C-alpha positions, 0 to 999 in steps of 0.5 A: 549541514546537520547531523542527519544530513551527514548520516544520510550522505554517508549511509546512502546506497544507490542501486542501478541493477534491474531489468534494464542494462544498457536498455536491454531486458534481463531475460533471466527474470520472470516478466509480464509483456504488457503488449500481449493480450493475456486471456482471462482465467477464473481463479477461486480465492479458496484455491490459494487461501483460507477465508474468514469473515469479520464484522466490526460491531458498532455498540453505539454510533461512536463505532460506526465509521466511513473508511477502512481498516488501516492496520492489523496486528495479532490482536487488533484492527485499526480503522480511520473514520474519514467522516469524523477523523476518529481512529477506532480500535477493534479486537480481531473478532470485531469487538470495539476496544477504544477510540480517540480523535485528535483531528485538528491544527494544534501541535499535538493533533494530526492534520484535518480539512483537505488532508487525508490519512490513508495507509499511514497509520501504524500500531505497535501493540507491545508498546501501545503506540499509534503512529499517525502521518498524513500525506503532507505532514513533516512528522508523525504524531504518536499516541496511545490507543486511548489518545494520550499524546506521547511525542512527535517523530520528525520525518526526513527533510524534503520528503513526502511519505506514501508507504511506511512499514514497521521494519523492527522494534526500533525503526520504520522502513518507508518510501518517500517522494523526494522533492529536494531542489524542485519547485512545483510551481514553475520548477525545472524538471531537470532539477527533479532528483531521478531516483526513488529513496527508501529510508530507515528512520528511528521510531523514537525521533525520526533520525535517519538510520540508513537509506537506499536509492533506486535509480530511474535510468533518467525516466521520469514519471512526471510531466510539466504542463504550462506552469504546473507539474502533473505526477501520478502517486504510486505506492512503491512498497509492500510486504511479501512472503519473504520480505518487502517488494520495492517497486521501481516502474522507471526501470520496469523492475520489482525488487525483493528486499529482505530483513538481512538488507539484501536486495535483488530484482525478482520481476520485470515488465516489457516492453521497457518504459523508455520504448513505449508511447503511451507508457504502460506503467507496472506499479505493484506486485503481491505474492500469494502462495502459488500466485503473484498479483500485479497491476498496470495503468496507462499514462497519457500526458502525465494523467493516469487514465482509467485503463487499469489492468489486473493480472496474476501469474502462476508461479509454477507454470509461469503462465500469466492471466487477466484476473477474474477472482471469485469467492464461492460464498458470494456468487456473481461477485468478482474481486481484483487483487492489487499487490499493495493491498495484500499484506498485514503485519502478523501474517501474509494475507489480504484484508478485503472490505465488502459493502454491506448494502451489496451483501444484503442485496446478494442475500435477498437474491440467494447468492450467498452461502456458508458462514458469509450468509450466516453473518449477513443474515444477522446484520442491518445495512442501515445500522451496521458496519461493512463486513471484512474478508480476511484472506490467509494465504496457504 
């Protein structure tokens, strides 16, 4: 057993406190009842946030992209172009800064072909270090913002990274699916570890500094059919106003984890997952000033169907509504806020991409107003990138 494994065993804390205690609901926490038909209520983004619009300028074809903003710092926007595999850097006003492409199969490349780079690009602006991790890699590759290779950060054994954030100057905090002792093809479900693991890992070399487990109460969101395993991919970590939200749908619980490493349950779902057939899974939450936003889906035979529901809760009154989020500058357009998309590094807010073709159509139909209308008037849907709305929570 290596040093990292020893440290992992010594430092791991297992947390079982949540919305379920001997199968009973913790009535002291706010909750959503997914068996209830909540009414839809219109809510304007400007009721809880200030809005700015940013267009990522394309000086030439090198800065045209298909993809979305991956990471936001005080001065920089980082974009992954899914068409070419390039990583692009823009200033906060949308001006191109630099780009590089290290897509490939080499020792200093990030993975290509069928693999994807999703929310696993992080950028430390002070050290000019870009951390790139695909969803099947056992490491993060580290580059400068111009593509100079720096090093490789080895991830903990038996992990598959879905969510990762910069915890402090020395470490990352990440959620991992842990598949130790389990084989995808022909594996025994009894061997599947019934907990969710979060790790603190060193930014220098990936050393496991500490870890945290949330138990699942023996509920497994995984089903074996014939010789194959079906398992939905769930984001379980997002930034909140006072720390990080940790999502543990197996216990119908959302936890708040703070920088001082304190952990407390803050939200529940009912009925409990163990009492539902089919199961309605509550899998994320975002905190936006006066409101909380969250999402559910229904799990049928291990398959995530299309029955996604988007809700928001008024924190002052406790009332829950189905989302109908509008933007006064964009008449006739509804938005859905999901918890895991509501944060970026320096501030508490959301980054929402708006399709330029749809914006130009709305412009022609006189459905745009304000600064959004002024910006769209200057753009060409065949030659320019999409527009991003930055939502800064009040």
